[in-house]
Each structure stands twice: as C-alpha cells, then as structure tokens.
Steps between C-alpha positions, in 0.01 A plus 500: 500500500263801487471828327263780575400545137448123432146426415399139441224570239731728299772236502226242383425729216872546404551124469157401368400294809124468504426205727381512861822452693539244778797407724576183318757344252259551207488885558866516557563322163256722304633810674868416425416414132297806435766731638776311305307539186412862541800679661842442320839452651710800386787718573431818305565719801837342561605545133387869537737534794217558763473361849279217560293579806394247762255737643179292476284802403741572214476145378122525492504823310746365238351151441136562551412862447756562228462158327875417516690196587820443717738247626476243775475727809233711331284235349532250788445790746182594329385132508580499880276800540214316342571197717504716813159650397349154447636357832742255370779361712839558316857596550755670287797283399841590367613285207844457331481504117694210358529549132815707528839348429617603863316504829282804560350638822134450581374789296155351392186521705205263492223385741417191694126492556324262750167389400278177472752294714811571278756765433511648155786670319352802332695737262379746246843659444767271367494585137501246221514152682320588821213281612152560361296395792554424879731204540442279809807446711376145568559426126869495559681295232177454312468651147217737475347617182376864481349581144776386258778529764649246747631577843622319805642567840814306606612466866877556516472444877242502783490890508517611126287482187634542142259606235564340155337551167517272205661692213564345173471155658742573791415567855657841558554673840302811555550599862545361844333604821407389858206600706670743740253786515624840361384847579430760219790702612738192453470553125629849498884403436389259221286761337780749502735238342248420224422870453852648497785245481659513162526117496111471547329352207225761545754779457663344207199398294147585440285215623125470447288180541123476452358155572180377346300166513669354205861621557685830542638803327859591582692820410860472587706800376378543140392140452127412521427136551138369500407150627152381417392133543862381472573700184763766510553805294778748534609835340686816566324800607621837364511817703207643310294192567567476882216709628246312278634156598473587870145608474389218263669201655552608864217761563731780626630829397833655567361853524280396788807459723500700831 
C-alpha cells in the first residue's frame, strides 16, 4: 500500500511516534497504539453525503495533512502505508462484522502482519471494541488483556478466526476472518455499501470513536460516552455543542472536511 504523498516522518509527527523504528513486534505495537490514540474512527463525511475515496493520496491528505479521522479502509489503509514504508510483511484481510442480529457481508478491513516468528492481527479501525494492540494469532482461545479490556481469538474451524471482546462480563463476537489475502480494490464494493446503502450504520448514525490509554470516547448520534479506567459517563450533546465536543474529545473539526 503506497501513496505518492505519504511521508513517513510526517506520519510519525501526526501520531506522535518518536522512537527509532525497527522491523519488530515492539515497533509494530507502538506504531499501532500511537495511531489508535491519535487518529479517530469517524464517519463525518458519510453523514455529510460525501463519497469516501479509496485513492491512497486522498486518504493521506485527509488523515495526515488535514488532521481528520476515517473509517476502517481509511485508517487501516494509512497504517498499511506506514508498514510498507518500514518494510513489514503484511496482508489485507476481509472481516465479517458479527455484532449484528443477521449475517453481514465481509465489510470490515484489517491486517495480518508477520513479524518475530508469528502473525499478528492489527486493526486501528473497528470502533469502540476493537483491539488495542497487535493480537498474535498463536494466542487462539487464550484471553489476552490489553489495557482494561480483554480479547480472545476463537477457531470455529481450521480456516477461520473469530475475534471476541469481553463486554460486561460476556464474551461477545466482534468479527470473523480468514487469512485469504485481499487486494485494495477488493474493498471497493464494501466501501460503497458502507458509504451509500441506506441500511448502513454509517449512513444512519454519526459514529466517532477516539481511543486513549485508559479507555475511549464514543459519540453515537447525539450521545457522548466516555470510558476512563472502567468508569463510564454519558450525556446528550446538543446541536450547538457538537463542534466543540468533536474538537475537545476527538481532535477533529467538521469545517475541515474536503
């Protein structure tokens, strides 16, 4: 995944990454967490009726130069550009979201990164209950703690993986995937569905998520939920407050949309 306007140092400055990078699991973890804590998951452009571009240069302009966020193809696409620049071996994978009441197509994109004798699930674009650090595929069925959250990978069969998060004491399915490699163009139909279909969650509701080391801030419609060290606060956001809330809690401005 490359873009002519992607500059690694500018990306590092955008996410606050200041270590000397190496092609190892430690760098992979630091890189993923710095992006996760710096660039929010958001669908402001979808809500504004704008097309979500999969052109890599457009993604770089939006997320890096204009200090915006995006949904999975955008934020994970940017992460893939950084991995390419650093020489990591990875593949794009298509995932089936599994928290809906009915079966959904494979509309989510994540990455499988091979480093330090293991393959790691990496994902900076799954909203509120996405993983918070690379998750080794060798940990299948083992509960793994990341900050105050718990995750595990189940194996429904020899081919597939199922990511689960422990939510309110219950292991809850998040998405399923296999390791069949995808090309960037393979996500164009899923992007169109998420961007335009009237049943798409992103068409129906404003969704903004900003992760931080102690939890996450979530804006769903007009409800702001803040999770910090296991404590939860929630309130309604008025129309007049919205721009201020987006800037204060998520670091983005609606007027900077392109």
